[in-house]
C-alpha positions as CSV (number, residue, x, y, z in Angstrom):
1,M,0.0,0.0,0.0
2,R,1.4,3.4,-1.1
3,F,0.3,6.7,0.2
4,S,-1.1,7.5,-3.2
5,D,-3.4,4.5,-3.0
6,I,-5.1,5.8,0.1
7,I,-8.6,7.3,-0.1
8,G,-9.0,10.5,2.0
9,N,-7.1,11.6,5.1
10,K,-4.5,13.6,3.2
11,E,-3.6,15.6,6.4
12,V,-2.8,12.3,8.2
13,I,-0.7,11.1,5.3
14,N,1.3,14.4,5.3
15,A,1.9,14.0,9.1
16,L,3.1,10.5,8.7
17,R,5.4,11.4,5.8
18,Q,6.9,14.3,7.8
19,M,7.5,11.9,10.8
20,A,9.4,9.5,8.5
21,D,11.4,12.2,6.6
22,S,12.4,14.0,9.8
23,G,13.5,10.7,11.5
24,R,11.2,11.6,14.5
25,V,9.1,8.4,14.4
26,P,7.2,7.7,17.7
27,H,7.7,4.1,19.0
28,A,3.9,3.7,19.4
29,I,1.0,5.4,17.5
30,L,-2.7,5.0,18.2
31,F,-4.9,5.5,15.2
32,Y,-8.5,6.2,16.2
33,E,-11.0,5.6,13.4
34,N,-14.7,5.0,12.8
35,D,-15.0,1.4,11.7
36,G,-13.8,1.0,8.1
37,C,-12.3,4.5,7.5
38,G,-8.9,3.4,6.4
39,A,-6.6,3.3,9.5
40,F,-5.2,0.0,8.4
41,A,-4.4,1.3,4.9
42,L,-2.6,4.3,6.6
43,A,-0.6,2.1,8.9
44,T,0.6,-0.3,6.2
45,A,1.5,2.6,3.8
46,F,3.5,4.2,6.7
47,V,5.5,1.1,7.3
48,Q,6.1,0.6,3.6
49,Y,7.3,4.2,3.3
50,L,9.7,3.8,6.3
51,N,11.2,0.6,4.8
52,C,11.3,1.6,1.1
53,R,14.8,1.8,-0.3
54,D,13.9,4.2,-3.2
55,H,11.4,7.0,-2.3
56,R,9.8,8.7,-5.3
57,D,7.5,11.7,-5.4
58,A,7.2,11.7,-1.6
59,D,6.0,8.1,-1.6
60,S,7.3,4.6,-1.5
61,C,8.5,3.2,-4.8
62,G,6.2,0.2,-4.8
63,E,8.9,-1.8,-6.7
64,C,11.8,-2.6,-4.4
65,P,11.8,-6.0,-2.6
66,S,10.6,-4.4,0.6
67,C,7.7,-2.7,-1.1
68,R,6.6,-5.9,-2.9
69,Q,6.6,-7.8,0.3
70,M,4.7,-5.1,2.1
71,S,2.1,-4.9,-0.6
72,K,1.3,-8.6,0.0
73,L,1.6,-8.3,3.8
74,I,4.3,-10.9,3.9
75,H,7.3,-8.8,4.9
76,P,9.2,-10.8,7.6
77,D,9.5,-7.7,9.8
78,L,5.8,-6.8,9.7
79,H,3.6,-8.6,12.3
80,F,-0.1,-8.5,13.0
81,V,-2.2,-8.9,16.1
82,F,-6.0,-9.0,15.9
83,P,-8.9,-10.4,18.0
84,V,-9.5,-14.1,17.5
85,N,-11.4,-17.0,19.0
86,K,-11.9,-20.7,18.4
87,G,-13.5,-21.4,15.1
88,P,-13.8,-23.9,12.2
89,K,-10.9,-22.4,10.3
90,S,-8.3,-23.2,13.0
91,S,-7.6,-26.4,14.9
92,D,-5.5,-24.6,17.6
93,D,-6.8,-25.1,21.1
94,K,-5.6,-21.6,22.0
95,P,-5.7,-19.7,18.7
96,T,-3.7,-16.6,18.1
97,S,-3.5,-14.2,15.1
98,E,-1.0,-16.5,13.5
99,S,-3.7,-19.2,13.4
100,Y,-5.7,-17.1,11.0
101,I,-3.0,-15.1,9.3
102,K,-3.8,-16.6,5.8
103,Y,-7.4,-15.3,6.0
104,W,-6.3,-12.0,7.5
105,R,-4.0,-11.4,4.5
106,E,-6.6,-12.4,2.0
107,L,-9.1,-9.9,3.5
108,A,-6.7,-7.0,4.0
109,C,-5.2,-7.3,0.5
110,S,-8.6,-7.5,-1.2
111,N,-10.1,-4.7,0.9
112,P,-7.8,-2.6,3.1
113,Y,-11.0,-0.7,4.3
114,F,-12.4,-3.8,6.0
115,T,-14.6,-3.5,9.1
116,E,-14.6,-5.5,12.3
117,A,-17.5,-7.5,11.0
118,D,-15.6,-8.3,7.8
119,L,-12.7,-9.7,9.9
120,Q,-15.0,-11.9,12.0
121,K,-16.6,-13.3,8.9
122,A,-13.2,-13.8,7.2
123,I,-11.8,-15.9,10.0
124,G,-15.0,-17.7,10.7
125,I,-15.9,-16.6,14.2
126,E,-19.1,-14.5,13.4
127,S,-21.0,-16.0,16.4
128,K,-18.2,-15.3,18.9
129,N,-16.5,-12.3,20.4
130,G,-12.9,-11.9,19.3
131,L,-10.3,-11.6,22.1
132,I,-6.6,-10.8,22.3
133,A,-5.4,-13.2,25.0
134,V,-2.1,-13.7,26.8
135,A,-0.9,-16.3,24.3
136,E,-0.7,-13.5,21.7
137,A,1.6,-11.5,24.0
138,R,4.0,-14.5,24.4
139,N,4.1,-15.1,20.6
140,L,4.8,-11.4,20.0
141,L,7.6,-11.2,22.6
142,T,9.3,-14.1,20.8
143,K,9.0,-12.6,17.4
144,L,10.3,-9.2,18.4
145,S,13.3,-10.7,20.3
146,L,14.7,-11.8,16.9
147,S,16.9,-9.5,14.8
148,S,15.2,-7.8,11.9
149,V,15.6,-9.4,8.5
150,S,16.4,-6.1,6.8
151,D,18.0,-3.0,8.2
152,G,14.6,-1.2,8.4
153,Y,11.8,-1.0,11.0
154,K,10.2,-4.0,12.6
155,A,6.5,-3.1,13.0
156,V,3.5,-4.5,14.7
157,I,0.0,-3.5,13.5
158,F,-2.3,-4.1,16.5
159,Y,-5.9,-4.1,15.4
160,L,-8.5,-3.3,18.1
161,P,-6.3,-3.2,21.3
162,E,-9.6,-2.6,23.2
163,K,-10.1,-6.4,22.9
164,M,-7.0,-7.0,24.9
165,N,-7.3,-8.1,28.5
166,Q,-5.3,-6.8,31.5
167,E,-2.9,-9.8,31.6
168,T,-2.0,-9.4,27.9
169,A,-1.4,-5.7,28.4
170,N,0.8,-6.3,31.4
171,R,2.9,-8.7,29.4
172,L,3.3,-6.2,26.6
173,L,3.6,-3.0,28.6
174,K,7.4,-2.8,29.0
175,L,7.9,-3.8,25.4
176,V,5.6,-0.9,24.2
177,E,7.2,1.5,26.7
178,E,10.8,0.6,25.8
179,P,10.8,-1.3,22.5
180,P,14.0,-2.5,20.8
181,E,15.6,0.0,18.4
182,K,13.6,0.7,15.2
183,T,10.6,-1.2,16.5
184,L,7.2,0.4,15.9
185,F,3.8,-0.4,17.4
186,L,0.8,0.8,15.4
187,F,-2.5,0.4,17.2
188,I,-5.9,0.8,15.4
189,T,-8.9,1.4,17.7
190,H,-12.6,2.1,17.2
191,S,-13.1,2.8,20.9
192,P,-10.1,4.7,22.4
193,E,-12.0,5.1,25.7
194,N,-11.9,1.3,26.1
195,V,-8.2,1.0,25.4
196,L,-6.4,0.2,28.6
197,Q,-4.9,3.4,30.0
198,T,-1.5,1.9,30.5
199,I,-1.3,1.3,26.7
200,F,-3.1,4.5,25.6
201,S,-0.8,6.8,27.6
202,R,2.3,5.5,25.9
203,C,1.0,6.2,22.3
204,Q,0.9,9.3,20.1
205,S,-2.8,9.5,19.1
206,I,-3.8,10.3,15.5
207,R,-7.5,10.8,14.6
208,V,-8.4,9.2,11.2
209,M,-11.2,11.3,9.9
210,P,-14.5,9.9,8.5
211,L,-14.6,9.7,4.7
212,S,-16.5,12.2,2.7
213,K,-19.5,11.3,0.5
214,E,-17.3,11.0,-2.6
215,E,-14.6,9.0,-0.7
216,K,-17.2,6.6,0.6
217,A,-18.4,6.0,-2.9
218,R,-14.8,5.2,-4.0
219,V,-14.4,2.8,-1.1
220,R,-17.8,1.2,-1.8
221,A,-16.6,0.4,-5.3
222,M,-13.8,-1.7,-3.8
223,V,-16.2,-3.8,-1.7
224,P,-17.1,-7.3,-2.9
225,A,-20.7,-7.6,-4.2
226,Q,-21.7,-9.9,-1.3
227,E,-20.8,-7.1,1.2
228,D,-22.7,-4.6,-0.9
229,Q,-25.7,-6.9,-0.8
230,E,-25.5,-6.9,3.0
231,M,-25.7,-3.1,3.2
232,T,-28.8,-3.3,0.9
233,A,-30.4,-5.8,3.3
234,F,-29.6,-3.5,6.2
235,M,-31.3,-0.6,4.4
236,D,-34.4,-2.6,3.7
237,I,-34.7,-3.5,7.4
238,F,-34.1,0.0,8.5
239,S,-36.6,1.5,6.1
240,D,-39.3,-1.0,7.1
241,V,-38.7,-0.3,10.8
242,M,-38.8,3.5,10.4
243,T,-41.9,3.3,8.2
244,S,-43.7,1.2,10.8
245,L,-42.6,3.5,13.7
246,I,-43.7,6.7,11.9
247,S,-47.2,5.2,11.2
248,G,-47.6,4.0,14.8
249,D,-47.4,0.3,13.9
250,L,-45.3,-1.0,16.8
251,L,-46.0,-4.7,15.9
252,G,-44.8,-4.1,12.4
253,A,-41.6,-2.6,13.7
254,Y,-41.1,-5.6,15.9
255,E,-41.6,-7.9,12.9
256,S,-39.2,-6.0,10.7
257,M,-36.5,-6.0,13.4
258,E,-36.9,-9.7,13.8
259,N,-35.0,-10.1,10.5
260,I,-31.8,-9.0,12.2
261,S,-32.4,-10.2,15.8
262,A,-33.1,-13.8,14.8
263,G,-30.5,-16.1,13.3
264,E,-27.8,-13.5,12.5
265,S,-24.3,-13.5,14.0
266,R,-23.6,-11.1,16.8
267,E,-21.0,-9.2,14.6
268,K,-23.6,-8.7,11.9
269,Q,-26.1,-7.4,14.6
270,K,-23.5,-5.0,15.8
271,A,-22.8,-3.9,12.2
272,F,-26.5,-3.3,11.8
273,C,-26.5,-1.0,14.8
274,I,-23.6,1.0,13.4
275,F,-25.4,1.2,10.1
276,V,-28.6,2.5,11.8
277,S,-26.4,5.1,13.7
278,D,-25.0,6.3,10.4
279,C,-28.6,6.6,8.9
280,L,-29.8,8.6,11.9
281,R,-26.8,10.9,11.5
282,N,-28.1,11.7,8.0
283,I,-31.6,12.2,9.3
284,F,-30.3,14.6,12.0
285,L,-28.3,16.6,9.3
286,L,-31.4,16.8,7.1
287,Q,-33.4,18.2,10.1
288,Q,-30.7,20.8,10.6
289,N,-30.7,21.7,6.9
290,L,-27.1,20.6,6.5
291,H,-27.8,18.8,3.2
292,Q,-24.2,19.2,2.0
293,L,-22.9,17.0,4.8
294,V,-25.4,14.1,4.1
295,C,-23.9,10.9,2.8
296,L,-26.6,8.3,2.1
297,P,-25.9,4.6,2.0
298,D,-28.1,4.4,-1.1
299,E,-28.7,7.5,-3.3
300,N,-32.0,5.9,-4.4
301,M,-33.3,6.4,-0.9
302,T,-33.0,10.2,-0.9
303,E,-36.7,10.8,-0.8
304,F,-37.2,8.3,2.0
305,F,-34.6,10.0,4.2
306,K,-36.2,13.5,3.6
307,K,-39.7,12.2,4.5
308,T,-38.4,10.4,7.6
309,A,-36.5,13.6,8.7
310,S,-39.7,15.6,8.5
311,A,-41.8,13.0,10.2
312,C,-39.5,12.4,13.2
313,S,-39.2,14.7,16.2
314,N,-36.1,16.9,16.3
315,A,-35.0,15.1,19.5
316,F,-35.4,11.6,18.0
317,C,-31.9,11.0,16.8
318,R,-30.2,12.4,19.9
319,K,-32.3,10.1,22.1
320,V,-31.7,7.0,20.0
321,F,-27.9,7.4,19.5
322,P,-27.1,6.3,23.1
323,E,-29.6,3.4,22.8
324,L,-27.7,2.0,19.8
325,D,-24.4,2.2,21.7
326,K,-26.1,0.4,24.6
327,A,-27.4,-2.3,22.2
328,V,-23.9,-2.9,20.8
329,A,-22.5,-3.2,24.4
330,L,-25.2,-5.7,25.4
331,I,-24.7,-7.8,22.3
332,D,-21.0,-7.9,23.2
333,R,-22.0,-9.3,26.6
334,N,-24.1,-12.1,25.0
335,V,-27.4,-10.7,26.1
336,S,-30.3,-12.2,24.2
337,S,-30.5,-10.4,20.8
338,K,-34.2,-10.7,20.8
339,I,-34.5,-8.8,24.1
340,V,-31.9,-6.2,23.0
341,F,-33.7,-5.4,19.7
342,T,-37.2,-5.5,21.2
343,D,-36.1,-2.9,23.8
344,L,-34.4,-0.8,21.1
345,V,-37.7,-0.7,19.1
346,N,-39.6,0.2,22.2
347,R,-37.3,3.2,22.9
348,M,-37.3,4.3,19.3
349,F,-41.2,4.1,19.3
350,V,-41.6,6.4,22.3
351,S,-39.0,8.9,20.9
352,I,-40.3,9.1,17.3
353,K,-42.9,11.9,17.8
């Protein structure tokens, strides 16, 4: 991944390039992004730029041996940590990221703007919560104790450190605080408030900004057709629920929400909640006459969003946003999804007018 391949976040790219060119590279960086906004692409492009042997036009060359290995995510000095669990794609009793590295590379190479739900699906643990356990720390300590293969940086891209437990963090703390020379930790989080403070305080934080309407369209064009169909299905459920709520048909809203609460994986249910939150953001912007900031998931639904914005109370979105965050937290804690979504519909119903 080269800087020129990244969609959006030009200011972050410039900051990373200046770090590398000045030689003032922090030993630990925390990228905070909304799910799927490109922090992984930024992290890999940064490491590729640092290790490139022939910079061109303020970017990595893309042709040297290091760049070719980085582009396939197989560079021997580039390591990955991400949440895992037992699943059908690994026979390991205590799986680590290494157990699923083949599927991680396939996903990240085909779509560097992947979401947490995409990762869960790729490694086959949709029905479970991914975790970063202490076995991961032991493996990483072993890898980083070895000399680098090249004379460049050794780097660890740590996806979702908020999934790391206290014991794992304790094992890694000294390494993050005082890493070996030219060793770089790049953390990517969706919830910086949930990252353990001992890790968070030792990182330089960089906010990865949400993509614009045009940038989202470019990213969407990269998404496989199956994932695009999933967004269409989410839009159908959301529009049915909102139409029922606006017309006062509570039973109809229950029945529409049943399509996501029954039989779907927990990661897909969480992805739906995030999708609804994005839709409500657009409704809120329409209510505030900020049409230029609206980025609809489906341009064919413009009229639906306008009608919904005029039919809802001005307080509706503000009241429902925290309920969606609560629903995601409850799903993470294995609360019955039927109870979670029934309660969500109830709270949306009493707030709609």
